[in-house]
C-alpha positions, 0 to 999 in steps of 0.5 A: 500500500505504501508503494502504491502511495508513493507511485501515485505521489510521483505522477501527480501534476504540481501547479505552476509556482508551487512545489509540494515538499515530499514527505520521507517515508520513515517520517510518515511512518513514525508520525502515523505510529505516534498518532495511533498510540495517542488515538488508541489511548483516548478511545476507551476514555470516551466510553466514560464521558457522561452526558446526564440523561434523566428518566424518572420512574415513580413507584409508590409502594401502595400498589405493592402492599397486601390486604393486611398492610396497615393503611396510614391516615395522613392525620395520624402522622406525628408532628414536631408539636407532638414532642417535648424534645428540641431535637429528635430523630427516629432511625431505621436501625437496619440501614441508618435511614432517618424516618422522622426528623425534628431539628435532627441536624442541629448541634446541641449539648448531649450530656452522658449519652456521650458515654456510648462512644466512650464505652464502645471505644474502650471495648475496641481498644482495650481488654476487659481484664485490663487493670486501670489505675485511678489518677487524681484527675479522675478521682476529682470528677463531679457527680454522678460518681463511683467515688473511686480514689487516686491510686486504686486499681480496677478492672476495665470491665467493672468500670464499664458497667459503672459507666453505662449502668450508673453513668459515673463521671469518674469512671469515664475519665479513668477509662479515657486515660487508660485507653487514650493516655489522657482525656485530650488524646481520648477525645481525639479517638472519639472524634475520629471514630465519630467521623468514621461513622459518618457523624459530620457535626459531632465534636466531643471534648470529654468522655463523660459528656460534661458541658465543655467548650474549646476553640472548635466549639461546644461538646455536642452532637446532633440527634441524627449523629447520636443515633448513628453512633448508637447504630454503630455500637449495636450493629457494626462494631466488632464489640456490639455483643459485649456492648449489648450485654453490658447495657442490658444488665440490670444489676452488677456488683464488683470490688477494687483489685485489693478487695477492700471496697465493694460496689453495686451498680443498677441500670437507670435505663427505665426504657428497658422495662417500658416496651416489649423489644426494648434493646439498649439505651443511655440517658443524660442530663446537664444544665446546658443539655437538658434531659437527653436519651438515645435508645433502640427497640427491636420487634417484629423484625424491625429495628428502631433507634430514637435520639432526643436532645433538650427533652425538658429540664428539671421538673420534666424528667419523664418527657424523654420516656414519653417522647421515646415511646411515642416515636417507637410506636409511630415507627412500629405502626406506620412503617412496613417492610418492603423489598425493592429490587432492580426489576423496577428499572427500565433497562433501555439499550444505549446506542453505539456511536461508530466512527464513520471513517473506520466502521467495519462490515461486521459492526453493521448489525450491532446498533445498541448495547445492553446494560446491567444494574443489580440491587436489592434493598429491604426498607421500612416504608410508610404507605405514602412514601414514593421511590424515585429512580434517576438514570445517569447514563451517556446518550451514546457509547463509543468503541471499544467496549468491554463487559463489566465496564462502568458507564453510569449510575442509577440513583434511588431516592425516597421522597426526593432524598437520595438513599443509594447510588448503584453503578451501571455496567455494560454486558457485552464486549465489542472491540474497537478498530485494530492497528490494521484498521487504523493504519489503512484507514488513516492512509486512505484518509490522508491520501484523499484529503491531500491528493484528490 
């Protein structure tokens, strides 16, 4: 082919006054080779260029419910005025979805509910049989306290029961110093863990939740973040079983290592005896935070978490129990389990964009390519909630294409709020041009353009 090209080149008549400079064969070959490498490196990337295309499909779970599913009257929905708490959330404990939210993202002091994070960190970083030596700083903590003394030694396990059953502030500091080396270093562990869990508005300064403030702000969190922390403690932490064992214990007795002092701790989480399925929880109170609570309930295959901040002040100690029961009952009565699968998707094939200069005969019959997106979600849904699917896919795809190549995504939303994003993959392999296709096609194009 190159020989024919140069033969043709020599015979072509040049216009008078113009002399077209001959291109050395070696230079032309190198130029073509470089161009081929560059072009081939670009082609695969074009398959990932996203041209957002929205096709909305609404799916109301009303049509999916059977005859014995509770029909929810919109007048029965809980309102913010029905609750005493300044901030409150009801969470689906299985997946972390917020089902009800009253100022759930507003940062507030959260008092001793902080101790659930102190406990889970001690379980993950320590050993229950560790010996904890009490410092003078820990011994000076204000009420509520175990009244431990400087220099005494205790098992970490015993102090954790003191922490979670009686909410002792001195035990919290002793634990923090043992695990982190100091309260400040332990606070760094707390904030890092909170961030890892997904708590973006949480800032902890003390391990016991006493009111505090530093250059980063107050010691506090949001109701939503607090629920996320408890969900981690009972669902995701490798120490979740031990956490539940400690926090569900009614009475626990122990002594110091020397055996000279004995203690008995009683669980003050009254919610454990208020509702069938009550699982765990932690109370809290400071003058700034007011009464706070975070707790979980598991019944009929449903797991709910309630978090309350600013739920009354002295004289209103029972508000937190009233709000907790109201939210738990709301979840039990109004949310039913549904499974949402990828069979709700409209899987329309995507057109293939061929380069007209290099299209081959065997490509003629392949005009589109199929894609796949797989998921299955089991969710608690209220009857009037709506599932929305948004497709983010390219309008066309260019070769080469390979099975398993990600070309876009599907966004699943509930009542307009994004719940999950799933990748979209193509299901076939279609090769692009070969080196032979490219070189022969380019030479043809070059000749036609410059010498026709």
